[in-house]
LOBAMI-426163 format. One record per atom (N, C-alpha, C, O, CB): residue in three letters; atom name; x, y, z. Coordinates in Angstrom, 2 decimals. Atoms other than C-alpha are relative to their C-alpha. Glycine has a CB too. Layout:
BEGIN
R  aa at      px      py      pz
R ala CA       X       Y       Z
...
This chain:
BEGIN
R  aa at      px      py      pz
R met  N   -0.18   -0.30   -1.46
R met CA    0.59    1.95   -5.25
R met  C   -0.24    1.46    0.30
R met  O   -0.64    1.81    1.41
R met CB    1.41   -0.38    0.47
R ile  N    0.18   -1.45   -0.32
R ile CA    0.42    5.74   -5.64
R ile  C   -1.50    0.24    0.13
R ile  O   -1.91    1.01    1.00
R ile CB    0.65    0.96   -1.15
R leu  N    1.42   -0.25   -0.19
R leu CA   -3.37    5.59   -6.16
R leu  C   -0.49   -0.50    1.39
R leu  O   -1.35    0.09    2.05
R leu CB   -0.81   -0.70   -1.13
R met  N    0.41    0.52   -1.28
R met CA   -3.64    3.44   -3.11
R met  C    0.47    0.91    1.18
R met  O   -0.24    1.07    2.17
R met CB    0.55   -1.41    0.17
R leu  N   -0.46   -0.94   -0.90
R leu CA   -1.51    5.85   -1.16
R leu  C   -0.92    1.28    0.19
R leu  O   -1.21    1.77    1.28
R leu CB    1.33    0.37   -0.44
R met  N    0.96   -1.18   -0.06
R met CA   -3.77    8.73   -2.10
R met  C   -1.39   -0.39    0.62
R met  O   -1.96    0.38    1.39
R met CB   -0.24    0.58   -1.47
R ala  N    1.24    0.45   -0.57
R ala CA   -6.91    6.72   -1.25
R ala  C    0.12   -0.15    1.51
R ala  O   -0.82    0.21    2.23
R ala CB   -0.42   -1.30   -0.64
R ile  N   -0.18    0.17   -1.45
R ile CA   -5.49    5.89    2.22
R ile  C    0.06    1.32    0.74
R ile  O   -0.49    1.45    1.84
R ile CB    1.25   -0.79    0.27
R gln  N   -0.09   -1.29   -0.52
R gln CA   -4.63    9.53    2.84
R gln  C   -1.37    0.70    0.15
R gln  O   -1.61    1.45    1.09
R gln CB    0.90    0.78   -0.84
R phe  N    1.34   -0.66    0.02
R phe CA   -8.19   10.62    2.02
R phe  C   -1.02   -0.89    0.77
R phe  O   -2.22   -0.62    0.73
R phe CB   -0.49    0.24   -1.53
R lys  N    0.89    0.99   -0.82
R lys CA   -9.65    7.75    4.28
R lys  C   -1.12   -0.61   -0.87
R lys  O   -2.27   -0.66   -0.45
R lys CB   -0.68    0.75    1.26
R gln  N    1.05    0.68    0.87
R gln CA  -11.49    6.03    1.38
R gln  C    0.46   -1.49   -0.04
R gln  O    1.17   -1.94   -0.94
R gln CB   -0.11    0.68   -1.58
R asp  N   -0.32    1.39   -0.19
R asp CA  -11.16    2.43    2.55
R asp  C   -0.61   -0.83   -1.08
R asp  O    0.01   -1.83   -1.46
R asp CB   -0.45   -0.47    1.34
R trp  N    0.58    0.75    1.03
R trp CA  -13.57    1.18   -0.13
R trp  C    0.80    0.13   -1.28
R trp  O    0.80   -0.81   -2.08
R trp CB   -1.40    0.41   -0.21
R leu  N   -0.78   -0.16    1.21
R leu CA  -11.29    2.58   -2.86
R leu  C    1.29   -0.77    0.11
R leu  O    1.80   -1.30   -0.89
R leu CB    0.28    1.45   -0.27
R val  N   -1.21    0.80   -0.21
R val CA   -8.24    0.93   -1.28
R val  C   -0.26   -1.38   -0.32
R val  O    0.53   -2.03   -1.01
R val CB    0.52    0.10    1.39
R leu  N    0.40    1.40    0.21
R leu CA  -10.02   -2.37   -1.32
R leu  C   -0.19   -0.21   -1.48
R leu  O    0.26   -1.23   -2.00
R leu CB   -1.31   -0.38    0.78
R gly  N    0.27    0.19    1.44
R gly CA  -11.11   -1.88   -4.94
R gly  C    1.39    0.00   -0.74
R gly  O    1.61   -0.86   -1.59
R gly CB   -0.98    1.18   -0.57
R ile  N   -1.33    0.04    0.73
R ile CA   -7.51   -1.03   -6.10
R ile  C    0.71   -1.25    0.23
R ile  O    1.35   -1.79   -0.67
R ile CB    0.90    1.15    0.41
R leu  N   -0.69    1.21   -0.29
R leu CA   -6.21   -4.02   -4.26
R leu  C   -0.67   -1.20   -0.76
R leu  O    0.05   -2.05   -1.26
R leu CB    0.01   -0.23    1.53
R val  N    0.71    1.09    0.63
R val CA   -8.85   -6.38   -5.75
R val  C    0.40    0.03   -1.46
R val  O    0.76   -0.99   -2.04
R val CB   -1.55    0.11    0.19
R ile  N   -0.33    0.01    1.46
R ile CA   -8.20   -5.11   -9.29
R ile  C    1.45   -0.32   -0.29
R ile  O    1.76   -0.97   -1.29
R ile CB   -0.31    1.35   -0.63
R ser  N   -1.43    0.40    0.17
R ser CA   -4.41   -5.38   -8.84
R ser  C    0.24   -1.49    0.16
R ser  O    1.03   -2.08   -0.57
R ser CB    0.87    0.74    1.02
R val  N   -0.11    1.45   -0.23
R val CA   -4.75   -8.93   -7.49
R val  C   -0.60   -0.79   -1.17
R val  O    0.02   -1.76   -1.62
R val CB   -0.71   -0.39    1.31
R leu  N    0.71    0.67    1.13
R leu CA   -7.19  -10.03  -10.27
R leu  C    0.81    0.10   -1.31
R leu  O    0.83   -0.84   -2.11
R leu CB   -1.42    0.65   -0.21
R thr  N   -0.75   -0.18    1.24
R thr CA   -4.97   -8.62  -13.03
R thr  C    1.39   -0.59    0.10
R thr  O    2.01   -0.74   -0.96
R thr CB    0.10    1.47   -0.36
R ser  N   -1.34    0.60   -0.04
R ser CA   -1.68  -10.15  -11.78
R ser  C   -0.04   -1.50   -0.20
R ser  O   -1.03   -2.16    0.11
R ser CB    0.67    0.32    1.30
R lys  N   -0.02    1.34    0.41
R lys CA   -0.58  -13.52  -12.92
R lys  C    0.90   -0.86    0.89
R lys  O    0.93   -2.09    0.75
R lys CB    0.42   -0.07   -1.40
R asp  N   -0.97    0.70   -0.75
R asp CA    2.05  -14.41  -10.35
R asp  C   -0.31    0.09    1.50
R asp  O   -0.76    1.11    2.01
R asp CB    1.36    0.53   -0.31
R leu  N    0.40    0.03   -1.41
R leu CA    1.60  -15.45   -6.77
R leu  C    0.91    0.95    0.77
R leu  O    0.41    1.60    1.68
R leu CB    0.08   -1.46    0.58
R ala  N   -0.86   -0.98   -0.60
R ala CA    4.64  -13.39   -5.69
R ala  C   -0.45    1.33   -0.12
R ala  O   -0.33    2.08    0.85
R ala CB    1.28   -0.07   -0.51
R thr  N    0.54   -1.35    0.26
R thr CA    3.11  -10.29   -7.19
R thr  C   -1.22    0.23    0.92
R thr  O   -1.34    1.27    1.57
R thr CB   -0.41    0.16   -1.51
R ile  N    1.16   -0.10   -0.87
R ile CA   -0.14  -10.94   -5.38
R ile  C    0.39    0.28    1.52
R ile  O   -0.15    1.15    2.21
R ile CB   -0.82   -1.31   -0.11
R leu  N   -0.53   -0.23   -1.34
R leu CA    1.78  -11.29   -2.11
R leu  C    0.53    1.37    0.32
R leu  O    0.29    1.95    1.38
R leu CB    1.04   -0.94    0.24
R met  N   -0.65   -1.28   -0.12
R met CA    3.73   -8.13   -2.67
R met  C   -1.05    1.07    0.08
R met  O   -0.94    2.01    0.87
R met CB    0.94    0.25   -1.16
R phe  N    1.16   -1.00   -0.04
R phe CA    0.49   -6.19   -3.38
R phe  C   -0.64    0.05    1.40
R phe  O   -0.89    1.12    1.95
R phe CB   -1.12   -0.38   -1.07
R ile  N    0.66    0.06   -1.28
R ile CA   -1.07   -7.36   -0.18
R ile  C    0.95    0.54    1.09
R ile  O    0.53    1.28    1.97
R ile CB   -0.44   -1.45    0.31
R ile  N   -0.92   -0.49   -1.14
R ile CA    2.12   -6.73    1.99
R ile  C    0.14    1.55   -0.21
R ile  O    0.14    2.29    0.77
R ile CB    1.54   -0.76   -0.03
R gly  N   -0.18   -1.39    0.20
R gly CA    2.55   -3.31    0.33
R gly  C   -1.21    0.78    0.45
R gly  O   -1.07    1.90    0.94
R gly CB    0.30    0.26   -1.42
R thr  N    1.24   -0.69   -0.44
R thr CA   -1.11   -2.43    1.07
R thr  C   -0.03    0.04    1.57
R thr  O   -0.37    1.06    2.16
R thr CB   -1.30   -0.75   -0.57
R val  N   -0.07    0.01   -1.47
R val CA   -0.72   -3.46    4.72
R val  C    0.97    0.96    0.55
R val  O    0.66    1.66    1.51
R val CB    0.35   -1.33    0.50
R val  N   -0.97   -1.03   -0.43
R val CA    2.43   -1.38    5.12
R val  C   -0.45    1.39   -0.22
R val  O   -0.25    2.25    0.65
R val CB    1.28   -0.18   -0.70
R leu  N    0.45   -1.31    0.22
R leu CA    0.94    1.59    3.57
R leu  C   -1.19    0.38    0.88
R leu  O   -1.24    1.51    1.36
R leu CB   -0.33    0.16   -1.41
R tyr  N    1.15   -0.29   -0.83
R tyr CA   -2.31    1.39    5.50
R tyr  C    0.44    0.14    1.49
R tyr  O   -0.14    0.94    2.23
R tyr CB   -1.07   -1.13   -0.17
R tyr  N   -0.40   -0.04   -1.43
R tyr CA   -0.46    0.80    8.84
R tyr  C    0.72    1.33    0.22
R tyr  O    0.40    2.04    1.18
R tyr CB    0.94   -1.26    0.40
R phe  N   -0.70   -1.15   -0.27
R phe CA    1.92    3.66    8.48
R phe  C   -0.65    1.34   -0.37
R phe  O   -0.55    2.34    0.34
R phe CB    1.21   -0.12   -0.63
R val  N    0.65   -1.31    0.44
R val CA   -0.01    6.27    6.56
R val  C   -1.33    0.17    0.52
R val  O   -1.67    1.29    0.87
R val CB   -0.08    0.13   -1.47
R gly  N    1.28   -0.10   -0.50
R gly CA   -3.51    5.47    7.68
R gly  C   -0.16    0.22    1.48
R gly  O   -1.16    0.78    1.92
R gly CB   -0.66   -1.11   -0.36
R ser  N    0.03   -0.13   -1.40
R ser CA   -2.70    5.37   11.35
R ser  C    0.28    1.48    0.37
R ser  O   -0.15    1.93    1.44
R ser CB    1.00   -0.95    0.63
R gly  N   -0.40   -1.39   -0.33
R gly CA   -1.34    8.95   11.22
R gly  C    1.11    0.21    1.04
R gly  O    1.38    1.34    1.46
R gly CB   -1.17    0.69    0.47
R asp  N   -1.04   -0.03   -0.97
R asp CA    1.42    8.10   13.63
R asp  C    1.35    0.02   -0.54
R asp  O    2.31   -0.27    0.17
R asp CB   -0.11   -1.09    0.86
R ile  N   -1.28    0.05    0.71
R ile CA    4.18    8.42   11.10
R ile  C    0.82    1.24    0.32
R ile  O    0.33    2.38    0.28
R ile CB   -0.22   -0.14   -1.52
R asn  N   -0.92   -1.07   -0.25
R asn CA    7.22   10.45   12.00
R asn  C    0.76    0.31   -1.23
R asn  O    0.75   -0.49   -2.16
R asn CB    0.93   -0.35    1.11
R gly  N   -0.81   -0.33    1.11
R gly CA    9.44   12.22    9.60
R gly  C    1.17   -0.92   -0.34
R gly  O    1.51   -1.13   -1.51
R gly CB    0.49    1.29    0.21
R glu  N   -1.14    0.98    0.22
R glu CA   12.37    9.78   10.08
R glu  C   -0.47   -1.29   -0.61
R glu  O    0.38   -1.98   -1.18
R glu CB    0.71   -0.34    1.32
R leu  N    0.48    1.31    0.47
R leu CA   10.26    6.80    9.05
R leu  C   -0.27   -0.02   -1.47
R leu  O   -0.36   -1.11   -2.05
R leu CB   -1.23   -0.40    0.73
R trp  N    0.39    0.03    1.38
R trp CA    9.44    7.92    5.52
R trp  C    1.12   -0.61   -0.88
R trp  O    0.80   -1.35   -1.81
R trp CB   -0.35    1.42   -0.47
R leu  N   -1.04    0.50    0.87
R leu CA   12.84    7.06    4.00
R leu  C    0.04   -1.53    0.08
R leu  O    0.06   -2.14   -0.99
R leu CB    1.37    0.61    0.39
R pro  N    0.01    1.47    0.01
R pro CA   12.88    3.38    5.21
R pro  C   -1.32   -0.62   -0.61
R pro  O   -1.31   -1.69   -1.22
R pro CB    0.19   -0.50    1.44
R ile  N    1.26    0.56    0.61
R ile CA    9.18    2.94    4.19
R ile  C    0.09    0.11   -1.50
R ile  O   -0.28   -0.85   -2.17
R ile CB   -1.30    0.76    0.52
R ile  N   -0.13   -0.12    1.46
R ile CA    9.88    4.26    0.66
R ile  C    0.92   -0.98   -0.59
R ile  O    0.60   -1.58   -1.62
R ile CB    0.45    1.34   -0.37
R phe  N   -0.87    0.96    0.48
R phe CA   12.93    2.09    0.25
R phe  C   -0.55   -1.44    0.15
R phe  O   -0.31   -2.29   -0.71
R phe CB    1.27    0.16    0.69
R gly  N    0.60    1.30   -0.17
R gly CA   11.08   -0.89    1.62
R gly  C   -1.04   -0.42   -1.06
R gly  O   -1.15   -1.56   -1.50
R gly CB   -0.62   -0.03    1.32
R leu  N    1.04    0.24    1.02
R leu CA    8.21   -0.44   -0.83
R leu  C    0.65   -0.10   -1.39
R leu  O    0.10   -0.78   -2.27
R leu CB   -1.07    1.13    0.03
R ile  N   -0.73    0.11    1.34
R ile CA   10.69   -0.01   -3.78
R ile  C    0.57   -1.43   -0.06
R ile  O    0.51   -2.08   -1.11
R ile CB    1.22    1.12   -0.15
R ile  N   -0.54    1.38    0.03
R ile CA   12.34   -3.31   -2.75
R ile  C   -1.06   -0.99   -0.27
R ile  O   -0.90   -1.91   -1.08
R ile CB    0.67   -0.35    1.30
R leu  N    1.13    0.94    0.30
R leu CA    9.00   -5.04   -2.62
R leu  C   -0.36   -0.12   -1.42
R leu  O   -1.27   -0.86   -1.77
R leu CB   -1.21    0.41    0.72
């Protein structure tokens, strides 16, 4: 997820897609695949949009840890 976060911050969409595909292909559980996809959407929405405020970082980090 950290590599994906860095790729999103540098606006490298192809790299985000590549990391997601490799993560999905190497995982063996359906729940893991769903969590990778949900985590990617959350990261891309909040970090990629650039509309994130300082007070949203804490719930986002905790949410991704729970995922």
